[in-house]
The first five atom37 places (N, CA, C, CB, O) and aatype in JSON, in Angstrom:
{
  "aatype": [12, 15, 15, 5, 6, 9, 3, 3, 5, 0, 10, 10, 0, 2, 2, 15, 5, 10, 9, 0, 0, 10, 0, 17, 5, 7, 18, 5, 5, 6, 7, 1, 7, 19, 19, 13, 9, 3, 16, 16, 0, 16, 9, 14, 15, 5, 9, 11, 15, 15, 3, 4, 15, 5, 9, 15, 13, 9, 18, 13, 7, 6, 2, 7, 13, 10, 15, 1, 7, 3, 10, 11, 9, 17, 10, 3, 16, 15, 9, 7, 15, 1, 10, 5, 6, 18, 3, 14, 16, 11, 6, 19, 10, 4, 10, 9, 4, 2, 14, 10, 11, 9, 1, 13, 19, 1, 13, 8, 14, 5, 15, 19, 14, 14, 14, 5, 0, 18, 5, 11, 10, 11, 2, 1, 10, 15, 6, 13, 1, 9, 13],
  "atom_mask": [
    [1, 1, 1, 1, 1],
    [1, 1, 1, 1, 1],
    [1, 1, 1, 1, 1],
    [1, 1, 1, 1, 1],
    [1, 1, 1, 1, 1],
    [1, 1, 1, 1, 1],
    [1, 1, 1, 1, 1],
    [1, 1, 1, 1, 1],
    [1, 1, 1, 1, 1],
    [1, 1, 1, 1, 1],
    [1, 1, 1, 1, 1],
    [1, 1, 1, 1, 1],
    [1, 1, 1, 1, 1],
    [1, 1, 1, 1, 1],
    [1, 1, 1, 1, 1],
    [1, 1, 1, 1, 1],
    [1, 1, 1, 1, 1],
    [1, 1, 1, 1, 1],
    [1, 1, 1, 1, 1],
    [1, 1, 1, 1, 1],
    [1, 1, 1, 1, 1],
    [1, 1, 1, 1, 1],
    [1, 1, 1, 1, 1],
    [1, 1, 1, 1, 1],
    [1, 1, 1, 1, 1],
    [1, 1, 1, 0, 1],
    [1, 1, 1, 1, 1],
    [1, 1, 1, 1, 1],
    [1, 1, 1, 1, 1],
    [1, 1, 1, 1, 1],
    [1, 1, 1, 0, 1],
    [1, 1, 1, 1, 1],
    [1, 1, 1, 0, 1],
    [1, 1, 1, 1, 1],
    [1, 1, 1, 1, 1],
    [1, 1, 1, 1, 1],
    [1, 1, 1, 1, 1],
    [1, 1, 1, 1, 1],
    [1, 1, 1, 1, 1],
    [1, 1, 1, 1, 1],
    [1, 1, 1, 1, 1],
    [1, 1, 1, 1, 1],
    [1, 1, 1, 1, 1],
    [1, 1, 1, 1, 1],
    [1, 1, 1, 1, 1],
    [1, 1, 1, 1, 1],
    [1, 1, 1, 1, 1],
    [1, 1, 1, 1, 1],
    [1, 1, 1, 1, 1],
    [1, 1, 1, 1, 1],
    [1, 1, 1, 1, 1],
    [1, 1, 1, 1, 1],
    [1, 1, 1, 1, 1],
    [1, 1, 1, 1, 1],
    [1, 1, 1, 1, 1],
    [1, 1, 1, 1, 1],
    [1, 1, 1, 1, 1],
    [1, 1, 1, 1, 1],
    [1, 1, 1, 1, 1],
    [1, 1, 1, 1, 1],
    [1, 1, 1, 0, 1],
    [1, 1, 1, 1, 1],
    [1, 1, 1, 1, 1],
    [1, 1, 1, 0, 1],
    [1, 1, 1, 1, 1],
    [1, 1, 1, 1, 1],
    [1, 1, 1, 1, 1],
    [1, 1, 1, 1, 1],
    [1, 1, 1, 0, 1],
    [1, 1, 1, 1, 1],
    [1, 1, 1, 1, 1],
    [1, 1, 1, 1, 1],
    [1, 1, 1, 1, 1],
    [1, 1, 1, 1, 1],
    [1, 1, 1, 1, 1],
    [1, 1, 1, 1, 1],
    [1, 1, 1, 1, 1],
    [1, 1, 1, 1, 1],
    [1, 1, 1, 1, 1],
    [1, 1, 1, 0, 1],
    [1, 1, 1, 1, 1],
    [1, 1, 1, 1, 1],
    [1, 1, 1, 1, 1],
    [1, 1, 1, 1, 1],
    [1, 1, 1, 1, 1],
    [1, 1, 1, 1, 1],
    [1, 1, 1, 1, 1],
    [1, 1, 1, 1, 1],
    [1, 1, 1, 1, 1],
    [1, 1, 1, 1, 1],
    [1, 1, 1, 1, 1],
    [1, 1, 1, 1, 1],
    [1, 1, 1, 1, 1],
    [1, 1, 1, 1, 1],
    [1, 1, 1, 1, 1],
    [1, 1, 1, 1, 1],
    [1, 1, 1, 1, 1],
    [1, 1, 1, 1, 1],
    [1, 1, 1, 1, 1],
    [1, 1, 1, 1, 1],
    [1, 1, 1, 1, 1],
    [1, 1, 1, 1, 1],
    [1, 1, 1, 1, 1],
    [1, 1, 1, 1, 1],
    [1, 1, 1, 1, 1],
    [1, 1, 1, 1, 1],
    [1, 1, 1, 1, 1],
    [1, 1, 1, 1, 1],
    [1, 1, 1, 1, 1],
    [1, 1, 1, 1, 1],
    [1, 1, 1, 1, 1],
    [1, 1, 1, 1, 1],
    [1, 1, 1, 1, 1],
    [1, 1, 1, 1, 1],
    [1, 1, 1, 1, 1],
    [1, 1, 1, 1, 1],
    [1, 1, 1, 1, 1],
    [1, 1, 1, 1, 1],
    [1, 1, 1, 1, 1],
    [1, 1, 1, 1, 1],
    [1, 1, 1, 1, 1],
    [1, 1, 1, 1, 1],
    [1, 1, 1, 1, 1],
    [1, 1, 1, 1, 1],
    [1, 1, 1, 1, 1],
    [1, 1, 1, 1, 1],
    [1, 1, 1, 1, 1],
    [1, 1, 1, 1, 1],
    [1, 1, 1, 1, 1],
    [1, 1, 1, 1, 1],
    [1, 1, 1, 1, 1]
  ],
  "atom_positions": [
    [[30.33, -36.6, -67.25], [30.92, -35.91, -68.39], [30.14, -34.61, -68.6], [30.89, -36.8, -69.68], [28.91, -34.62, -68.66]],
    [[30.85, -33.5, -68.72], [30.21, -32.2, -68.9], [29.65, -32.07, -70.31], [31.2, -31.07, -68.61], [30.02, -32.82, -71.21]],
    [[28.76, -31.09, -70.49], [28.2, -30.87, -71.83], [29.29, -30.43, -72.8], [27.08, -29.82, -71.78], [29.21, -30.74, -73.99]],
    [[30.31, -29.7, -72.31], [31.41, -29.28, -73.19], [32.22, -30.49, -73.65], [32.32, -28.27, -72.48], [32.62, -30.57, -74.8]],
    [[32.45, -31.44, -72.74], [33.17, -32.66, -73.11], [32.37, -33.46, -74.13], [33.46, -33.52, -71.87], [32.95, -34.05, -75.05]],
    [[31.05, -33.49, -73.97], [30.2, -34.17, -74.95], [30.3, -33.48, -76.3], [28.73, -34.21, -74.47], [30.41, -34.15, -77.33]],
    [[30.26, -32.14, -76.32], [30.42, -31.39, -77.57], [31.76, -31.69, -78.21], [30.28, -29.88, -77.31], [31.83, -31.88, -79.43]],
    [[32.83, -31.73, -77.42], [34.16, -32.03, -77.95], [34.2, -33.43, -78.54], [35.22, -31.88, -76.85], [34.78, -33.64, -79.6]],
    [[33.59, -34.39, -77.84], [33.57, -35.76, -78.35], [32.78, -35.85, -79.66], [32.97, -36.71, -77.3], [33.17, -36.58, -80.57]],
    [[31.68, -35.11, -79.75], [30.9, -35.09, -80.99], [31.71, -34.47, -82.12], [29.58, -34.31, -80.8], [31.69, -34.96, -83.25]],
    [[32.43, -33.4, -81.82], [33.29, -32.75, -82.81], [34.33, -33.74, -83.33], [33.98, -31.51, -82.22], [34.54, -33.84, -84.54]],
    [[34.97, -34.47, -82.43], [35.98, -35.45, -82.84], [35.35, -36.58, -83.64], [36.69, -36.02, -81.61], [35.9, -36.99, -84.66]],
    [[34.21, -37.08, -83.2], [33.55, -38.18, -83.91], [33.1, -37.75, -85.3], [32.35, -38.69, -83.11], [33.27, -38.49, -86.27]],
    [[32.54, -36.56, -85.41], [32.03, -36.07, -86.7], [33.14, -35.77, -87.7], [31.21, -34.83, -86.5], [32.9, -35.77, -88.9]],
    [[34.34, -35.5, -87.21], [35.46, -35.12, -88.08], [36.65, -36.06, -87.92], [35.89, -33.69, -87.78], [37.79, -35.68, -88.17]],
    [[36.37, -37.28, -87.52], [37.41, -38.25, -87.19], [38.41, -38.47, -88.31], [36.77, -39.56, -86.83], [39.62, -38.41, -88.08]],
    [[37.93, -38.74, -89.52], [38.85, -39.01, -90.63], [39.7, -37.8, -90.99], [38.07, -39.47, -91.85], [40.89, -37.94, -91.25]],
    [[39.09, -36.63, -91.0], [39.83, -35.41, -91.33], [40.93, -35.15, -90.29], [38.88, -34.2, -91.42], [42.06, -34.86, -90.65]],
    [[40.59, -35.26, -89.03], [41.56, -35.02, -87.96], [42.68, -36.04, -88.03], [40.88, -35.06, -86.58], [43.85, -35.7, -87.87]],
    [[42.33, -37.3, -88.26], [43.34, -38.36, -88.37], [44.25, -38.12, -89.57], [42.67, -39.74, -88.49], [45.47, -38.29, -89.48]],
    [[43.67, -37.71, -90.7], [44.47, -37.45, -91.91], [45.42, -36.28, -91.69], [43.55, -37.17, -93.12], [46.59, -36.34, -92.06]],
    [[44.91, -35.21, -91.09], [45.74, -34.05, -90.81], [46.87, -34.41, -89.85], [44.89, -32.91, -90.23], [48.01, -33.96, -90.02]],
    [[46.57, -35.21, -88.85], [47.59, -35.61, -87.88], [48.69, -36.41, -88.55], [46.96, -36.43, -86.74], [49.87, -36.21, -88.26]],
    [[48.32, -37.31, -89.45], [49.34, -38.12, -90.12], [50.18, -37.26, -91.07], [48.69, -39.28, -90.9], [51.4, -37.42, -91.14]],
    [[49.53, -36.36, -91.79], [50.27, -35.45, -92.68], [51.25, -34.62, -91.86], [49.29, -34.52, -93.47], [52.42, -34.48, -92.24]],
    [[50.8, -34.08, -90.75], [51.66, -33.28, -89.88], [52.8, -34.1, -89.3], [0.0, 0.0, 0.0], [53.94, -33.63, -89.23]],
    [[52.51, -35.31, -88.9], [53.55, -36.18, -88.35], [54.61, -36.47, -89.39], [52.93, -37.5, -87.83], [55.8, -36.48, -89.08]],
    [[54.2, -36.72, -90.63], [55.15, -37.0, -91.7], [56.05, -35.79, -91.98], [54.41, -37.41, -92.97], [57.23, -35.95, -92.3]],
    [[55.49, -34.59, -91.85], [56.24, -33.37, -92.17], [57.02, -32.81, -90.99], [55.29, -32.33, -92.68], [58.12, -32.29, -91.17]],
    [[56.46, -32.9, -89.78], [57.04, -32.21, -88.63], [57.36, -33.1, -87.44], [56.11, -31.14, -88.19], [57.86, -32.62, -86.42]],
    [[57.07, -34.39, -87.54], [57.28, -35.28, -86.41], [56.12, -35.23, -85.43], [0.0, 0.0, 0.0], [55.04, -34.74, -85.75]],
    [[56.36, -35.73, -84.25], [55.31, -35.79, -83.23], [54.73, -34.41, -82.97], [55.86, -36.39, -81.93], [55.45, -33.41, -82.97]],
    [[53.42, -34.37, -82.75], [52.8, -33.08, -82.51], [51.35, -33.2, -82.1], [0.0, 0.0, 0.0], [50.86, -34.27, -81.74]],
    [[50.66, -32.07, -82.17], [49.29, -31.93, -81.7], [48.46, -31.23, -82.77], [49.23, -31.15, -80.36], [48.93, -30.29, -83.41]],
    [[47.22, -31.7, -82.96], [46.28, -31.01, -83.83], [45.54, -29.99, -82.96], [45.27, -32.02, -84.53], [44.85, -30.36, -82.0]],
    [[45.69, -28.72, -83.29], [44.98, -27.64, -82.59], [43.7, -27.4, -83.37], [45.86, -26.32, -82.49], [43.73, -27.11, -84.56]],
    [[42.56, -27.53, -82.69], [41.25, -27.37, -83.32], [40.6, -26.14, -82.73], [40.35, -28.65, -83.12], [40.25, -26.12, -81.55]],
    [[40.44, -25.11, -83.54], [39.9, -23.83, -83.08], [38.43, -23.73, -83.48], [40.7, -22.64, -83.66], [38.11, -23.58, -84.65]],
    [[37.56, -23.82, -82.49], [36.12, -23.72, -82.75], [35.54, -22.42, -82.2], [35.39, -24.91, -82.12], [34.33, -22.31, -82.03]],
    [[36.39, -21.45, -81.94], [35.91, -20.22, -81.3], [34.94, -19.43, -82.16], [37.08, -19.34, -80.94], [34.22, -18.57, -81.64]],
    [[34.9, -19.7, -83.45], [34.0, -18.95, -84.33], [32.58, -19.51, -84.3], [34.53, -18.97, -85.76], [31.67, -18.91, -84.86]],
    [[32.38, -20.66, -83.65], [31.07, -21.28, -83.66], [30.89, -22.13, -82.41], [30.88, -22.14, -84.93], [31.8, -22.23, -81.58]],
    [[29.75, -22.73, -82.27], [29.47, -23.63, -81.15], [29.59, -25.06, -81.67], [28.04, -23.37, -80.54], [28.86, -25.43, -82.58]],
    [[30.51, -25.87, -81.12], [30.76, -27.2, -81.66], [29.52, -28.06, -81.85], [31.69, -27.91, -80.78], [29.44, -28.79, -82.83]],
    [[28.55, -28.01, -80.93], [27.37, -28.86, -81.06], [26.5, -28.46, -82.24], [26.55, -28.81, -79.78], [25.64, -29.24, -82.67]],
    [[26.7, -27.25, -82.78], [25.92, -26.8, -83.92], [26.61, -27.09, -85.25], [25.63, -25.33, -83.8], [26.08, -26.74, -86.31]],
    [[27.78, -27.71, -85.21], [28.51, -28.01, -86.43], [28.0, -29.33, -86.99], [30.03, -28.07, -86.17], [27.96, -30.33, -86.28]],
    [[27.62, -29.32, -88.25], [27.21, -30.56, -88.9], [28.46, -31.34, -89.26], [26.34, -30.28, -90.16], [29.52, -30.77, -89.52]],
    [[28.33, -32.66, -89.29], [29.49, -33.51, -89.54], [30.12, -33.23, -90.89], [29.1, -34.97, -89.46], [31.31, -33.48, -91.08]],
    [[29.36, -32.72, -91.84], [29.9, -32.46, -93.18], [30.38, -31.02, -93.35], [28.86, -32.77, -94.22], [30.88, -30.67, -94.42]],
    [[30.23, -30.18, -92.32], [30.57, -28.77, -92.46], [31.71, -28.39, -91.52], [29.35, -27.89, -92.17], [31.51, -28.17, -90.33]],
    [[32.91, -28.31, -92.08], [34.09, -27.92, -91.29], [34.49, -26.48, -91.58], [35.27, -28.86, -91.58], [35.55, -26.05, -91.15]],
    [[33.66, -25.75, -92.3], [34.07, -24.42, -92.75], [34.24, -23.42, -91.61], [33.06, -23.88, -93.73], [34.92, -22.41, -91.78]],
    [[33.64, -23.69, -90.46], [33.75, -22.77, -89.33], [34.83, -23.16, -88.34], [32.43, -22.69, -88.62], [35.01, -22.51, -87.31]],
    [[35.56, -24.23, -88.65], [36.59, -24.74, -87.74], [37.95, -24.61, -88.4], [36.31, -26.21, -87.34], [38.09, -24.87, -89.59]],
    [[38.94, -24.21, -87.63], [40.32, -24.17, -88.14], [41.1, -25.32, -87.52], [41.0, -22.8, -87.82], [41.01, -25.57, -86.32]],
    [[41.86, -26.01, -88.35], [42.7, -27.12, -87.91], [44.16, -26.73, -88.16], [42.33, -28.45, -88.65], [44.51, -26.33, -89.26]],
    [[44.99, -26.85, -87.14], [46.41, -26.51, -87.27], [47.23, -27.62, -86.63], [46.73, -25.11, -86.62], [46.95, -28.02, -85.5]],
    [[48.23, -28.12, -87.33], [49.11, -29.12, -86.75], [50.37, -28.43, -86.26], [49.46, -30.25, -87.77], [51.02, -27.7, -87.01]],
    [[50.71, -28.66, -85.01], [51.94, -28.13, -84.45], [52.83, -29.3, -84.06], [51.66, -27.22, -83.22], [52.51, -30.07, -83.16]],
    [[53.97, -29.42, -84.75], [54.97, -30.38, -84.34], [55.61, -29.9, -83.05], [0.0, 0.0, 0.0], [55.44, -28.74, -82.66]],
    [[56.35, -30.77, -82.41], [56.98, -30.4, -81.14], [57.84, -29.15, -81.28], [57.83, -31.56, -80.62], [57.83, -28.3, -80.38]],
    [[58.57, -29.01, -82.37], [59.38, -27.8, -82.58], [58.52, -26.57, -82.77], [60.29, -27.98, -83.79], [58.92, -25.47, -82.39]],
    [[57.33, -26.73, -83.35], [56.39, -25.63, -83.49], [55.95, -25.1, -82.14], [0.0, 0.0, 0.0], [55.77, -23.9, -81.95]],
    [[55.77, -26.01, -81.19], [55.44, -25.6, -79.83], [56.55, -24.75, -79.24], [55.19, -26.82, -78.94], [56.29, -23.71, -78.63]],
    [[57.78, -25.19, -79.44], [58.92, -24.5, -78.83], [59.12, -23.11, -79.39], [60.17, -25.31, -79.01], [59.64, -22.23, -78.7]],
    [[58.71, -22.89, -80.64], [58.91, -21.58, -81.27], [57.78, -20.6, -80.96], [59.04, -21.74, -82.76], [57.88, -19.42, -81.29]],
    [[56.7, -21.07, -80.34], [55.57, -20.21, -80.02], [55.42, -20.09, -78.52], [54.27, -20.75, -80.66], [55.1, -21.07, -77.84]],
    [[55.65, -18.92, -78.01], [55.56, -18.71, -76.57], [54.21, -19.05, -75.99], [0.0, 0.0, 0.0], [54.13, -19.58, -74.88]],
    [[53.12, -18.75, -76.74], [51.79, -19.01, -76.21], [51.46, -20.5, -76.16], [50.77, -18.3, -77.05], [50.55, -20.9, -75.43]],
    [[52.18, -21.32, -76.9], [51.95, -22.77, -76.87], [52.98, -23.5, -76.02], [51.98, -23.32, -78.27], [52.72, -24.61, -75.54]],
    [[54.13, -22.9, -75.82], [55.22, -23.57, -75.1], [54.79, -23.99, -73.7], [56.43, -22.65, -75.0], [55.25, -25.01, -73.19]],
    [[53.91, -23.23, -73.08], [53.46, -23.58, -71.74], [52.83, -24.97, -71.7], [52.46, -22.55, -71.23], [52.89, -25.66, -70.68]],
    [[52.23, -25.39, -72.82], [51.61, -26.71, -72.87], [52.65, -27.82, -72.76], [50.81, -26.88, -74.15], [52.34, -28.9, -72.25]],
    [[53.87, -27.58, -73.23], [54.91, -28.59, -73.11], [55.35, -28.78, -71.67], [56.11, -28.22, -73.98], [55.9, -29.82, -71.31]],
    [[55.11, -27.77, -70.85], [55.47, -27.86, -69.44], [54.43, -28.64, -68.63], [55.64, -26.46, -68.86], [54.61, -28.85, -67.43]],
    [[53.36, -29.06, -69.29], [52.34, -29.88, -68.63], [52.55, -31.32, -69.06], [50.9, -29.39, -68.99], [53.59, -31.67, -69.62]],
    [[51.59, -32.15, -68.8], [51.71, -33.57, -69.16], [51.71, -33.79, -70.67], [50.58, -34.37, -68.53], [52.04, -34.89, -71.12]],
    [[51.34, -32.8, -71.45], [51.34, -32.96, -72.91], [52.75, -33.26, -73.41], [50.78, -31.71, -73.6], [52.93, -34.05, -74.33]],
    [[53.74, -32.63, -72.8], [55.12, -32.88, -73.22], [55.48, -34.35, -73.16], [0.0, 0.0, 0.0], [56.1, -34.88, -74.09]],
    [[55.11, -35.02, -72.08], [55.42, -36.46, -71.98], [54.52, -37.28, -72.89], [55.26, -36.93, -70.53], [54.96, -38.3, -73.42]],
    [[53.3, -36.87, -73.08], [52.39, -37.6, -73.97], [52.84, -37.51, -75.42], [50.97, -37.07, -73.84], [52.61, -38.43, -76.21]],
    [[53.49, -36.41, -75.78], [54.04, -36.3, -77.14], [55.05, -37.41, -77.42], [54.7, -34.94, -77.35], [55.17, -37.88, -78.55]],
    [[55.76, -37.82, -76.4], [56.78, -38.85, -76.57], [56.21, -40.27, -76.52], [57.84, -38.7, -75.51], [56.84, -41.2, -77.04]],
    [[55.05, -40.45, -75.92], [54.55, -41.8, -75.72], [53.38, -42.21, -76.59], [54.16, -41.95, -74.31], [53.06, -43.4, -76.65]],
    [[52.72, -41.28, -77.28], [51.57, -41.68, -78.09], [52.03, -42.4, -79.37], [50.71, -40.46, -78.45], [53.16, -42.22, -79.82]],
    [[51.14, -43.2, -79.94], [51.42, -43.93, -81.17], [50.74, -43.22, -82.33], [50.94, -45.42, -81.06], [49.53, -43.35, -82.49]],
    [[51.49, -42.46, -83.14], [50.87, -41.67, -84.21], [50.19, -42.51, -85.29], [51.91, -40.8, -84.84], [49.42, -41.97, -86.09]],
    [[50.45, -43.81, -85.33], [49.76, -44.67, -86.31], [48.37, -45.06, -85.84], [50.58, -45.92, -86.58], [47.58, -45.58, -86.62]],
    [[48.06, -44.81, -84.55], [46.77, -45.23, -84.0], [45.99, -44.15, -83.28], [46.99, -46.36, -83.07], [44.79, -44.28, -83.08]],
    [[46.68, -43.06, -82.88], [45.99, -42.05, -82.09], [46.48, -40.65, -82.44], [46.2, -42.32, -80.6], [47.5, -40.46, -83.09]],
    [[45.7, -39.67, -81.99], [45.95, -38.26, -82.29], [45.86, -37.47, -80.99], [44.94, -37.71, -83.35], [44.96, -37.69, -80.18]],
    [[46.81, -36.57, -80.79], [46.72, -35.63, -79.67], [46.09, -34.35, -80.18], [48.14, -35.36, -79.04], [46.51, -33.81, -81.2]],
    [[45.08, -33.87, -79.47], [44.35, -32.66, -79.9], [44.27, -31.65, -78.76], [42.94, -33.03, -80.38], [44.15, -32.01, -77.59]],
    [[44.35, -30.39, -79.13], [43.99, -29.28, -78.24], [42.76, -28.65, -78.87], [45.18, -28.22, -78.06], [42.83, -28.1, -79.97]],
    [[41.63, -28.72, -78.17], [40.39, -28.17, -78.7], [40.14, -26.84, -78.01], [39.19, -29.15, -78.48], [39.97, -26.77, -76.79]],
    [[40.13, -25.79, -78.81], [39.92, -24.44, -78.3], [38.48, -24.03, -78.62], [40.94, -23.43, -78.92], [38.1, -23.96, -79.78]],
    [[37.7, -23.76, -77.58], [36.34, -23.28, -77.77], [36.17, -22.01, -76.96], [35.28, -24.36, -77.36], [37.09, -21.63, -76.22]],
    [[35.04, -21.35, -77.06], [34.89, -20.08, -76.33], [35.05, -20.2, -74.82], [33.56, -19.49, -76.64], [35.3, -19.2, -74.15]],
    [[34.9, -21.39, -74.26], [34.97, -21.56, -72.82], [36.37, -21.88, -72.31], [34.04, -22.63, -72.39], [36.78, -21.38, -71.26]],
    [[37.11, -22.72, -73.04], [38.43, -23.11, -72.57], [39.17, -23.89, -73.65], [38.33, -23.95, -71.29], [38.63, -24.16, -74.73]],
    [[40.42, -24.24, -73.34], [41.21, -25.11, -74.21], [41.33, -26.44, -73.49], [42.63, -24.49, -74.54], [41.69, -26.5, -72.32]],
    [[41.03, -27.51, -74.2], [41.04, -28.84, -73.6], [41.95, -29.77, -74.37], [39.61, -29.42, -73.54], [41.94, -29.77, -75.6]],
    [[42.74, -30.57, -73.67], [43.61, -31.56, -74.28], [42.87, -32.89, -74.37], [44.94, -31.72, -73.48], [42.24, -33.32, -73.4]],
    [[42.96, -33.55, -75.53], [42.3, -34.84, -75.73], [43.27, -35.78, -76.44], [40.98, -34.68, -76.55], [43.89, -35.41, -77.43]],
    [[43.38, -36.97, -75.92], [44.12, -38.04, -76.6], [43.06, -38.87, -77.31], [44.99, -38.93, -75.58], [42.27, -39.56, -76.67]],
    [[43.05, -38.8, -78.63], [41.94, -39.28, -79.46], [42.35, -40.53, -80.25], [41.47, -38.18, -80.42], [43.4, -40.54, -80.9]],
    [[41.52, -41.56, -80.19], [41.74, -42.79, -80.96], [40.67, -42.85, -82.05], [41.68, -44.08, -80.03], [39.54, -43.26, -81.77]],
    [[40.99, -42.45, -83.29], [39.99, -42.52, -84.36], [39.45, -43.94, -84.49], [40.59, -42.05, -85.72], [40.22, -44.89, -84.63]],
    [[38.15, -44.09, -84.43], [37.54, -45.42, -84.44], [37.44, -46.04, -85.82], [36.18, -45.35, -83.83], [37.63, -47.24, -85.98]],
    [[37.14, -45.24, -86.81], [36.86, -45.81, -88.12], [38.11, -46.11, -88.94], [35.98, -44.88, -88.9], [38.25, -47.2, -89.5]],
    [[39.02, -45.16, -89.01], [40.2, -45.31, -89.86], [41.43, -44.75, -89.14], [40.0, -44.6, -91.24], [41.4, -43.6, -88.7]],
    [[42.5, -45.54, -88.99], [43.72, -45.02, -88.35], [44.34, -43.89, -89.18], [44.74, -46.14, -88.15], [44.09, -43.8, -90.39]],
    [[45.15, -43.03, -88.56], [45.72, -41.88, -89.27], [46.38, -42.17, -90.62], [46.71, -41.24, -88.39], [46.1, -41.44, -91.57]],
    [[47.24, -43.18, -90.77], [47.86, -43.38, -92.09], [46.84, -43.67, -93.19], [48.86, -44.53, -92.02], [46.96, -43.16, -94.31]],
    [[45.83, -44.48, -92.89], [44.81, -44.8, -93.88], [43.89, -43.61, -94.15], [43.98, -46.01, -93.42], [43.47, -43.39, -95.28]],
    [[43.59, -42.84, -93.11], [42.76, -41.65, -93.3], [43.48, -40.67, -94.23], [42.45, -40.97, -91.94], [42.85, -40.06, -95.1]],
    [[44.77, -40.51, -94.04], [45.54, -39.61, -94.91], [45.51, -40.1, -96.36], [47.0, -39.51, -94.42], [45.33, -39.3, -97.27]],
    [[45.68, -41.39, -96.57], [45.64, -41.93, -97.93], [44.29, -41.67, -98.59], [45.93, -43.43, -97.92], [44.22, -41.39, -99.78]],
    [[43.21, -41.75, -97.81], [41.86, -41.52, -98.35], [41.61, -40.04, -98.66], [40.82, -42.01, -97.37], [40.94, -39.72, -99.64]],
    [[42.15, -39.14, -97.83], [41.78, -37.72, -97.94], [42.89, -36.81, -98.45], [41.35, -37.24, -96.61], [42.66, -35.6, -98.58]],
    [[44.06, -37.32, -98.74], [45.19, -36.44, -99.06], [44.92, -35.5, -100.23], [46.41, -37.26, -99.36], [45.45, -34.39, -100.26]],
    [[44.12, -35.92, -101.19], [43.82, -35.05, -102.33], [42.71, -34.05, -102.04], [43.43, -35.9, -103.52], [42.43, -33.18, -102.87]],
    [[42.07, -34.15, -100.86], [40.97, -33.26, -100.52], [41.29, -32.33, -99.35], [39.74, -34.06, -100.2], [40.46, -31.49, -98.99]],
    [[42.46, -32.46, -98.75], [42.75, -31.67, -97.56], [42.68, -30.17, -97.81], [44.13, -32.03, -97.03], [42.39, -29.4, -96.89]],
    [[42.94, -29.74, -99.03], [42.89, -28.31, -99.34], [41.47, -27.74, -99.27], [43.46, -28.06, -100.73], [41.3, -26.52, -99.26]],
    [[40.46, -28.59, -99.21], [39.07, -28.13, -99.12], [38.72, -27.63, -97.72], [38.12, -29.26, -99.52], [37.7, -26.97, -97.53]],
    [[39.55, -27.95, -96.75], [39.25, -27.63, -95.36], [40.13, -26.49, -94.87], [39.42, -28.87, -94.47], [41.14, -26.17, -95.48]],
    [[39.73, -25.89, -93.75], [40.49, -24.78, -93.17], [41.65, -25.33, -92.37], [39.59, -23.88, -92.27], [41.59, -25.45, -91.14]],
    [[42.71, -25.68, -93.08], [43.89, -26.24, -92.45], [45.03, -25.26, -92.61], [44.26, -27.62, -93.06], [45.3, -24.77, -93.71]],
    [[45.68, -24.97, -91.51], [46.77, -23.98, -91.53], [48.05, -24.63, -91.1], [46.45, -22.79, -90.63], [49.09, -23.98, -91.04]]
  ]
}
């Protein structure tokens, strides 16, 4: 496992509930989709688990992909088929953008599944950089 993959895994682990909550909110509003996590403003390994202020989280439903030319290319890869087969009640599809590359991750939140994470955090989601 590369150091970048380790950084990505730490980012997901440190922000598991937030990512799961955002994914469930997005799924309820837009259907199946992907959480785009933009860490280009910082280095993921330097992010504290309680500090999401330097990270942007964006949920793109499948139709959102189709309307954006720069994202549509991802549907032409295996992500398109994974959008149809993942279980949004148990897992989250993520595109993690860092200064080195964009990486696709199929993420299984360990502590709280997406519906429960959303119920816990729905009143606090506005505190984070969610677009």
